[in-house]
N, C-alpha and C positions, 0 to 999 in steps of 0.2 A: 036660723036652726038648719030650715031647708038647705041652703047654699052650703053649710059645713059638710053636712052629709055629703051632699052632692059631691062636693071636693074631695072629700075622702074616699068617696068612690072612684070618681075620676085616676086619682095618686095609684089606689089598687090596679086598676088596670092597667096603668101604664109601668107599673113596675112588673106587670105578668108580660105584658106584649112587648115591653122594651127590654132589649139585649140585656143580659148582667154587666155586660163586658162597658155600656154607656155611663153607667151609674160608678164604673171599680173606679178608683183613684192612684191606685196603686197596684203595681203585677211584678212578682219577682220572676227569676230567671227560671226556678224549680216549675212553677205553675205554667209558666210562657211554653216548656217542652215537654209537660205533660199534656197541655190543651192540643199545642201539635202534634202530638200523637194520636191523639183520640183522634182526632181529624183529620189524620192523614189516610186517604183511600187505601193504600196499603195495608192497612189495619184489620181491614175487612176480609181479608185475604184469608187470615187465620182460623175464621169461622167457615168458609169454604171448605179449608183444608180438613176441619174437623168434619164435618156433614160427609165431606167424599169418603173418609177414612171410615165414619160409624158405617155409611152403606154397603160400601166394599165388604167389610167385614159382616155385617147382616147376610150378604148373597153368599161369602165363605159358609158362613155357618148353614145355609140351606143343604150345604154339600153332604151335612151327616142325615136329613131326609129322606127319607126311601124315594128314590127314582121311579116314576113312570114314566113309560112310552108307548103309544100306540103305533103299531104296525099294520102294516097290508100288501100283500104281494098278490099279482096273478101270472103265474107263468105257462107257456106250452115247450113241450123237450121234444126231442128228436123221439125219443126211445124211452121206452118204462120196463121195470122189472117183472117178468112172467114167470108162471110154474107148467113151464113146459114137462109135466110129468102125469100120465095119464093112471087114474085111480079111478076104480070103478066106482059108481055112485059118487065120486066128488067131482065137482067143477069149481075151476079157481077161475075168474073173470080176470083179464090184465087191468091194471090200473090206466084212467083218463090221462092222455098227455097234456092237457089243458087241466092245470091244479092252482088252486085259490085256499091261501088260507091270509085271515085278519088276528092278531096278536095283541094281549097288552103286557107290557114286560115291566117286571119290578124288580127294582135291586137295591139290598140296603148294606151300605158299609158296615163292615165288622173293625177291621183294621186298614187303614191307610198308610202304615207307618211313618205316622204324624204328619203329613204332607198338608192336611188343611189347616191343622193345627201352625205349621210354620208358614203358611202362606198367609194366615192372620194377622202372628206376630210383624210379617213383612208389610204387611200393609198399615200397620202401628207407628213399625219404625221410619218408614218411608215418610208415614205425614208427620213425625218428630224431624226428620230432615227437612222437610218442607217450611214447619215451622219456625225452624231455627234459620231457614236461608230468608224467609221473611222478616225476622227479627234482627237478622244483618242491616237489611234496607233500611228497618225503620232505625237501627243506631246511626246510621248515616245523616239521619234528619238532624239528632242534635248536633252535629258539628254547626251546620246552615242556619238554626235558630242563636246559636252562641253568637254568630259574626253577625245576625241584624240585630240583636238584641244588647251587643256591644256598641257597633255602632250608633245606636240610639244614645246611649250611655256616652259616646264619646262627642256627638253633636251636641248633646243636652250641658257638658263642660264647658265645651268651645263657648255656648252662647253666652255661660256665666265669666266667661273671661272674656267675651266682648263687649259686656255690660262694666266689666270693671276699666275697661280701655275708654269706652266711652263717659263713666266718671270721672277719669283722669283728665282728661279732655276738655270736659266740661269745667272742669276746677280750672286748667288756664285758659279758658274763653273768660270766665268770670274775671279771673286777677289781669287779663290783659283789656279787656274792656274797661276797668277801672283806670289802668296806666292810660291808656286812648284819653277818657275823661279828663283826665291830671295833666296831657299833654307832654307824657315820657315817654311813649310809644307808638308806633306805625299800625295803621290797619291793615295794613299787609297781614301781620304777625296775626289779627282775629282772622282774618281770610282765610290763612294757611289750618289754623285751629278748626274753624267751622267745616272745612274741607274733609277735614280728617276725621270728624265727628260724622258728616255726611258717609263716607268710605266706612266705618264702623258701623254704621246702619245699613249700610249696603250689604255687607259682611253676615249680619243678624239676620235679615231678609235672605239670603241664600242659605246659610246654614240650617235656619226654620222650616224651607221648603224641603230642602234635602231630609231634614227628621220626620216631614209629612209622609214624605216616600216610603221612606223607611216603616213609618208605621202602617203604611196602608199593604207593605209586603205583607209585615209580620200577620198583619189582620187574615190576608189569607191563611197563611198557613194553620192559623188560629180557629179561623170558621166564624169567626165574629167580630163587628168592628170595633177597632178603639179610639176613643175619643183624644183629640189632639193634647190634650191638657194632662192625660194621662202620664203618671210618673213612675218610670222604671226603678225596681230597687238596685242597687249594686251589692253585686256579689260579696261575699263575705272570702275573703284570702283562702284560697284552697289548699288543703293541704295533700302533698303530693306522697303517691305511693308507688313502689316500683312493681307491686303484684300485679300482673294481668290478669283481666275477668273479662276479656270481649267474648260477645256470642259468637264470635268466630270457630272459640275453643270448643263450644258447645257443639257448634255445627259440625267441628271434625270428629267429636266423639259419638254423636249418632251418627255421622257418616261410617265410621267402624265399626259401630254395631250393625247396620244396617248389613254390611259387606262380611261381618261373621253369620249373620243370619242367613245370608244367601248361601253363605259355604254350608252349614246346617240344612236348608234346604235340598242341596245335593244329594245328600246321603238320604233323607228323607225321599226323593225321588225314587232312589233305588233300592228301596226294601220292597219284600212281597207286601200283596195285598189281598184280602180275604174279603169277602162280600155273601150275604144271603144272596138268592137271584129265585124269580117265580117266574112264569109263563104260563098265560090261559090265552085259548082262544078258539077260533071255529073255520074249519075249512076243510077241503076233499084232495086227499085221505086227510085224517087224522091219524094218530099214534099207529092206528092198526093198520100198516101198509097193505093187507088185503081185503080191507074192506074199503070199496071204491065208492063210499058215498059222504055228503057231508056230514060232520061229527065234530061235538065238544070235546076238547082237553086241556090238560094243566099237565106242569112238570115243573117240580120245585126243589133245591138242593144246597150247597153251597159250592164256591168259585175262590180258587186260589190263582191270582194274576203273579207273575212274576215277568217283569219286562228286560231279560237280559242285557238287552243291546244298552241298554243308559249308561250301565259299566264301562261301554265304550268308551265314552267322553269325559265319564265322571273325575278322573285325574286330571285331565287337563281344564276343567270348569274350576276345578278347587285353587290349580294352579294362578288362574286367572283372578278369583275372589284374593287371593295371597297378592298376587300382585297391585291389584285396586286397593288392597290396605295398605302396602308399603308406598305405593301414589299417596295418599292422604296424609299419612305419616312424612312423607318429604313434604308438601302444603305446610303441617301444620309447623314443622321445625324452620323451612321459609318464612310463615308468616310470626314467629316469635322472634326471628332474629332478624328481621327488618322493624318488630314492632320495637323490639329492646333498643335498636338502632335510632328511632324515633324519640323515644323516650327519651337517650342521652342529649338528643339535639335539643329537645326541648328543656331539661334540666339546664345546660348551658346558658340557653337562652333567658330561662327566667334569672340564671345566677347575674346574667350580664344586664338585665333592666334592675336590677335590685340595686346594682351596683352605678347604673344612670343614673334615678333617682334621688340616691344621696348624695351625687352631683348636681342635678338638677337643683336642690334644696340650696345650696351654699350657694347657689349662682342667684336663687332668685332673692336669696339674702341681701347679696351683693347689691343687684340692680335693682333692689326697693330703696336701698340707702342714697344708690345713687339719685334714681330718682326724686325722689324727697328733697334731696340738694340741689337736684334741679328747677324742681318747683320754687325753691327759697331764692334761686338765683334768677328764673325767669321775675318774679313779683320786684326785684329789686336790678332787673335790667343788667345782670351779669352777662346772660345767655340769651338767642334770640327764639322766639318761637319755634323752629324749625329745631334748633337743638333741643328743645324740650321734648317737640313731639318723636324725635331718633329716640330719646331714653326712654320716652315711655313705651314703643313698639321694643324695644330691646328687653322692658321686663315682661310685655306680653308675651315675646319668643321665647323666652326663658319659663314662663311660666305655662304656655302650648307647649312647649318640651316635656315638663312635667306633666301633663294632661296625658299627652301619649304615650309616653313611658310606662305611666301608670295603668289606663287600660290596657294597654299591650302586653303589661306584667298578669292582669286578669286573664286576658285571654291567654296569653304563655300557659298559665296555671289551669286553666280550664280545657285547653289543648293535652296537657299533660294527662289530666282524669283521662278526660274523652280515650287516647291513645291507649291507656292503660285499663279502661274499661270500669273505671270509677264511678 
């Protein structure tokens, strides 16, 4: 009982510390794409973009807070204002040429023409643009995962085909061995078949080594090891649609919105600004210029500011934003044109491969009949072992062509959907 409990605990521990992928017996293309996306370093950039935008907006919000500044000033001037009028019984002392002032200035925005609001929106849109640009980079990962995944599938199918060829050769070896025992066949025929069997075993070793390399590459993208015995599920035939939903289109849309907001900001910069202000301080002289001694003072009011010089460049700045918007639109049209051309090419490729697959099946059916006849002819000593091997290899080549065309069709369908953004 104690041993059973100990084994149960051991199994639970292994389940926790061992990566999930080591126990996974199958994996789909969608799962591989999702795990690769989550593990790709560029995905972390999205969170950094969001945090940067949040911090920038928080700083901009503080523009609505009262702005406080501390100032100090000590000056010496060559002359001061004097009262040179003699009034009996009144003495007006001149101000000192050395003057001192320490102030605290407070400014509170009342109306900024929507400038801070426009800057906040600009930060949000800029973050959205960077996020979409990051999404475009992540989207490129799909094609790389598709290539690796389908590469493994192709090798799996080729391994199966090699096993079939090996089985046919072994059948020929058994029959030739029996004929040699009966003294009606040469041992050289058996040697030819055995050499062909070894070649098929070599081919099997090469295919499995290539599969191992591709699985290791795939595991790097997924961020966890993949067992060599794992089975990759064959993707279902993809339905093609001509509607383009690529992340680049979202990027173009966000870039256009950003440019429009920049244009709005030009107008906001040129509107008048109003604010409350206050100043308090201590210095010599105070506000009473005729009192030549240190004193406290304060002043408060409303300030209106309108920088007219911004109007000089406002028209040109808006023209620049219009040009940038046109440039984005041209890039979008160019992208759509190139994407449509790629879709047409992939559609033609799909139709070609579908036709080739049908002819491959016809060729295999005929080659299988020829091989079956050759098998009987070998047994009856009508043909040599070399003739039999030739027919076996001919059927193998036909089946290899079908395997390649079937995987190429899946690749073309996936490429079509990847190009379209589906």
